[in-house]
KOLDODO-674043 format. One record per residue (C-alpha): z, x, y. Coordinates in steps of 0.02 Angstrom, whole numbers, padded with zeros to 5 digits, always signed. Layout:
ZXY;...
***
This chain:
+03377-03507-04097;+03295-03526-04266;+03133-03437-04308;+02986-03549-04293;+02886-03444-04409;+02852-03552-04580;+02895-03511-04752;+02710-03482-04797;+02676-03373-04651;+02836-03271-04697;+02771-03254-04881;+02603-03189-04804;+02675-03065-04689;+02779-02997-04832;+02637-02989-04946;+02527-02894-04822;+02681-02768-04801;+02702-02750-04974;+02509-02704-04992;+02509-02588-04849;+02658-02495-04925;+02578-02496-05091;+02414-02424-05020;+02521-02295-04929;+02620-02240-05088;+02438-02220-05190;+02363-02130-05045;+02508-02014-05035;+02496-01984-05243;+02313-01954-05226;+02244-01817-05310;+02134-01728-05157;+01986-01608-05211;+01823-01551-05128;+01652-01532-05186;+01657-01347-05154;+01808-01319-05257;+01751-01397-05411;+01789-01298-05580;+01603-01307-05623;+01440-01359-05531;+01273-01402-05611;+01096-01442-05528;+00945-01528-05605;+00807-01518-05480;+00659-01617-05454;+00505-01609-05354;+00587-01735-05220;+00787-01736-05255;+00922-01669-05365;+01052-01724-05481;+01198-01638-05447;+01358-01625-05571;+01540-01568-05516;+01675-01547-05644;+01863-01549-05585;+02008-01505-05694;+02165-01621-05641;+02323-01677-05717;+02338-01861-05740;+02511-01940-05780;+02508-02105-05858;+02480-02246-05754;+02360-02263-05606;+02316-02124-05491;+02181-02110-05357;+02069-01967-05343;+01985-01913-05171;+01832-01804-05177;+01795-01737-05010;+01642-01625-04931;+01507-01715-05013;+01336-01683-04960;+01286-01800-04823;+01114-01844-04907;+01205-01914-05067;+01131-02077-05137;+01277-02197-05147;+01218-02311-05280;+01195-02150-05406;+01386-02092-05403;+01463-02096-05579;+01635-02035-05618;+01659-01983-05805;+01822-01941-05871;+01824-01822-06024;+01955-01919-06126;+01951-02102-06182;+02123-02140-06125;+02068-02124-05937;+01971-02253-05860;+01895-02281-05691;+01934-02451-05627;+01847-02449-05455;+01768-02318-05341;+01716-02309-05164;+01608-02201-05061;+01622-02178-04876;+01453-02108-04822;+01484-02096-04623;+01446-01949-04544;+01470-01910-04363;+01355-01874-04229;+01398-01810-04048;+01383-01986-03992;+01508-02047-04128;+01628-01908-04068;+01613-01961-03883;+01656-02151-03932;+01818-02094-03994;+01863-02013-03825;+01835-02176-03734;+01990-02203-03617;+02051-02022-03635;+02033-01884-03499;+01880-01772-03505;+01802-01622-03392;+01629-01619-03345;+01571-01440-03285;+01421-01456-03161;+01345-01309-03064;+01435-01387-02901;+01609-01372-02980;+01725-01457-03115;+01748-01643-03114;+01901-01717-03206;+01908-01898-03249;+01915-02041-03385;+01777-02085-03511;+01749-02257-03481;+01594-02280-03587;+01512-02173-03711;+01318-02116-03690;+01185-02213-03777;+01083-02052-03794;+01085-01880-03734;+00942-01781-03648;+00935-01587-03669;+00872-01466-03549;+00948-01350-03423;+01108-01441-03438;+01138-01597-03560;+01128-01769-03480;+01231-01915-03551;+01125-02081-03534;+01235-02229-03515;+01403-02127-03498;+01526-02192-03372;+01659-02077-03301;+01793-02119-03181;+01851-01982-03064;+02026-01949-03001;+01961-01997-02833;+01909-02173-02916;+01728-02137-02910;+01615-02190-03053;+01482-02065-03122;+01353-02152-03214;+01240-02049-03338;+01318-01887-03270;+01242-01711-03319;+01333-01555-03361;+01440-01476-03489;+01561-01606-03562;+01735-01544-03611;+01839-01640-03730;+02022-01586-03726;+02137-01578-03886;+02185-01644-04004;+02018-01709-04080;+02019-01874-04160;+02015-01883-04362;+01831-01900-04401;+01748-01889-04559;+01619-01764-04558;+01551-01781-04736;+01539-01919-04872;+01708-01946-04964;+01716-02027-05142;+01879-02116-05193;+01911-02170-05368;+02048-02254-05449;+02102-02185-05625;+02204-02272-05753;+02275-02167-05889;+02335-02272-06033;+02402-02116-06129;+02525-01998-06110;+02505-01865-05949;+02361-01754-05984;+02249-01622-05918;+02076-01699-05896;+01913-01644-05840;+01822-01772-05725;+01629-01756-05706;+01549-01827-05549;+01366-01858-05559;+01256-01908-05407;+01083-01903-05334;+01055-01802-05181;+00899-01804-05063;+00846-01650-04961;+00851-01549-05119;+00680-01498-05201;+00594-01366-05287;+00410-01310-05290;+00319-01161-05385;+00215-01030-05313;+00114-00901-05396;+00027-00723-05362;-00125-00688-05441;-00172-00510-05415;-00355-00464-05452;-00349-00295-05545;-00520-00285-05562;-00677-00391-05592;-00630-00453-05746;-00430-00459-05748;-00293-00533-05647;-00099-00512-05653;-00011-00688-05637;+00164-00709-05588;+00271-00859-05546;+00417-00894-05431;+00518-01053-05394;+00571-01101-05225;+00729-01210-05192;+00724-01305-05023;+00896-01360-04958;+00883-01463-04812;+01058-01525-04810;+01216-01454-04734;+01301-01426-04881;+01299-01266-05001;+01298-01278-05186;+01376-01144-05300;+01287-01185-05463;+01341-01115-05635;+01186-01190-05702;+01030-01229-05622;+00892-01324-05716;+00716-01380-05656;+00617-01519-05706;+00411-01503-05702;+00325-01666-05710;+00296-01828-05615;+00458-01908-05631;+00488-02071-05534;+00644-02054-05417;+00690-02197-05302;+00746-02135-05138;+00845-02264-05045;+00958-02154-04924;+00886-02111-04748;+00916-01951-04666;+01064-01957-04554;+01029-01955-04368;+01105-01769-04355;+01029-01606-04277;+01035-01445-04360;+00937-01278-04367;+00845-01238-04522;+00854-01056-04572;+00743-00989-04718;+00830-00866-04833;+00740-00778-04973;+00819-00699-05124;+00752-00575-05221;+00669-00621-05387;+00773-00608-05527;+00746-00539-05691;+00830-00689-05766;+00671-00785-05811;+00709-00974-05850;+00709-01037-06031;+00580-01175-06050;+00608-01323-06165;+00520-01510-06191;+00622-01646-06111;+00543-01804-06164;+00368-01803-06068;+00421-01666-05962;+00463-01474-05963;+00634-01416-05931;+00680-01238-05860;+00862-01177-05865;+00922-01033-05763;+01081-00997-05863;+01152-00879-05736;+01153-00999-05600;+01123-00986-05420;+01198-01013-05241;+01090-01130-05139;+01147-01111-04961;+01136-01246-04840;+00972-01254-04750;+00884-01113-04838;+00752-01080-04960;+00805-00981-05118;+00667-00896-05219;+00709-00851-05392;+00588-00795-05535;+00483-00922-05631;+00388-00830-05751;+00354-00640-05778;+00195-00556-05739;+00058-00582-05868;-00124-00519-05879;-00263-00642-05904;-00466-00626-05903;-00551-00725-05762;-00730-00751-05696;-00789-00767-05508;-00903-00906-05473;-01007-00942-05313;-01031-01131-05304;-01112-01237-05187;-01054-01420-05184;-01200-01524-05139;-01201-01693-05058;-01134-01846-05147;-01240-02014-05131;-01155-02184-05149;-01272-02330-05178;-01273-02381-04998;-01316-02215-04935;-01455-02095-05023;-01554-02009-04893;-01532-01860-04800;-01669-01842-04666;-01634-01659-04602;-01589-01489-04675;-01410-01474-04704;-01318-01297-04711;-01185-01299-04848;-01053-01158-04880;-01041-01065-05043;-00860-01079-05108;-00779-00918-05182;-00701-00986-05349;-00600-00889-05467;-00580-00974-05644;-00460-00922-05777;-00381-01007-05946;-00192-01027-05950;-00172-00932-06111;-00023-00815-06079;+00040-00732-06236;+00217-00837-06216;+00111-01003-06213;+00202-01061-06060;+00121-01209-05949;+00114-01195-05764;+00216-01315-05665;+00107-01373-05509;+00102-01256-05352;+00014-01148-05244;-00092-01004-05313;-00110-00850-05190;-00254-00735-05239;-00228-00554-05185;-00327-00389-05209;-00304-00210-05158;-00410-00135-05027;-00476+00045-05035;-00299+00114-04960;-00212+00026-05103;-00136-00120-04996;-00128-00299-05070;-00233-00398-04947;-00232-00598-04972;-00408-00666-05025;-00342-00861-05008;-00246-00987-05088;-00265-01150-05181;-00148-01284-05266;-00145-01324-05451;-00082-01474-05538;+00039-01478-05698;-00065-01370-05811;-00035-01369-06002;-00059-01219-06109;-00247-01186-06133;-00309-01280-05996;-00429-01201-05871;-00379-01170-05688;-00526-01163-05548;-00459-01097-05380;-00564-01105-05219;-00498-00978-05108;-00632-00971-04984;-00807-00970-04930;-00924-00821-04982;-00964-00729-04815;-01138-00664-04863;-01217-00816-04964;-01283-00976-04880;-01374-01124-04949;-01481-01254-04864;-01509-01435-04940;-01665-01531-04877;-01736-01693-04963;-01923-01672-04959;-01990-01829-05031;-01921-02000-05064;-01995-02162-05145;-01926-02331-05166;-01987-02378-05343;-01892-02538-05360;-01776-02663-05272;-01632-02550-05323;-01703-02388-05377;-01788-02247-05299;-01853-02068-05338;-01834-01923-05228;-01855-01731-05230;-01716-01615-05161;-01743-01429-05116;-01618-01299-05101;-01625-01118-05033;-01491-00999-05062;-01491-00843-04963;-01406-00684-05001;-01358-00555-04871;-01251-00434-04989;-01335-00281-05070;-01318-00338-05249;-01389-00494-05338;-01287-00641-05358;-01282-00799-05472;-01249-00956-05378;-01209-01116-05452;-01266-01279-05361;-01170-01447-05404;-01253-01619-05362;-01167-01779-05389;-01248-01947-05419;-01183-02129-05414;-01262-02266-05526;-01386-02225-05665;-01490-02068-05642;-01606-01955-05735;-01683-01792-05669;-01875-01790-05721;-01915-01617-05648;-01829-01459-05609;-01897-01292-05563;-01743-01197-05636;-01628-01250-05790;-01504-01371-05759;-01351-01450-05855;-01290-01618-05848;-01104-01608-05848;-01041-01783-05828;-01112-01960-05805;-01107-01907-05616;-01140-01715-05608;-01279-01606-05628;-01273-01401-05608;-01409-01292-05562;-01379-01100-05587;-01495-00983-05495;-01505-00790-05465;-01522-00739-05297;-01593-00562-05262;-01498-00431-05140;-01543-00462-04963;-01662-00609-05022;-01672-00784-05048;-01715-00906-05194;-01782-01087-05184;-01784-01210-05303;-01831-01403-05317;-01775-01542-05428;-01833-01728-05441;-01716-01873-05482;-01748-02057-05538;-01601-02151-05466;-01542-02338-05486;-01404-02438-05427;
***
């Protein structure tokens, strides 16, 4: 009997077979490496992501050869991946990135139709998994919502609870993203270095500072950098760089739906202080000795050495701010007095301060360092002033009261405000009261000197005696 297949069909099947054979041959000839076995790794950290670079030393014969890079981090940004050969004779013709990662539900999906064992308090149940769970609920024992298991006796267990044991062999699964690139060497066989660059979310850095008050006039400022790695990948970095500044990075990859524990690990501050350089409109810090950034950890390194700076203490009352639609305060209002530490960033090495948290400490009479408070700072260039509001002064209180108000025009008023500042400490204190205004304003009278700091702010400074109080008034004409 003659075959009923047509010639085009035979040719199509032959073509498919040849492609399959060619793919198998290419796969067999693939160079397989992994991210954690790279010859060198470098990382540039930003405030919300990182650029990671791996270099692989490979031998490329003449012609086409593929390279397979395994164990890439699960939070890699797919559109950011670039493979760069070190020689002009080698070109990348195509690349593909498989970013699928496996959850417990994915694993159970691969066991549909296979025998499984369910351990329950009442005993062991053996059967066949007919349907995987839609979701899993934890507790004393996990429950597999939506799963269906057919027991050996033919019963169906729907959404069973217990410990599910999956027999070997486990199916082949892709636990981490894998990159495959096709390389064409147009020259002779050569040893080449391939650089792979990609953006990775789940990696970031932030700065913190320790400001220790040495006495009433000087403080010691020390900086640290904290590298947060919330991925499941570790990075052995031969070179580590940090970019300080507001850099726009588009983050398009959502966090995979996986569960893992995050454990914090802190390394001792290194004596290897980063070298700083200007990078376009930002500052770049380079840790030449590198570092190992372990998975799910916070790694702490030195950012800047201790430096001694003069500072001043201020007690500030932040008064009420009146927009045009609300100008009157009918009752007395008690206001806290802020404890403010001010200094100018003028270290001898002329270093700027990347944004971060400053924690202020002081030693008690027994010599133990005690935390006085903390505040955040923005990126601070060399020579700029820093004002840290670290808490409220315990022994100082202020009461604000509007004692007179008169409407002098349709959109204008004149009113008088009275402040009483009380001091419960055994020494006199200077207190600054800051008042803010909207629109046009003029202070027509004040019982204490004042300074107009800006178009919307006036400051009054009073001396409050020990165990005493000071009262002052001012009158303002205000239009809006």
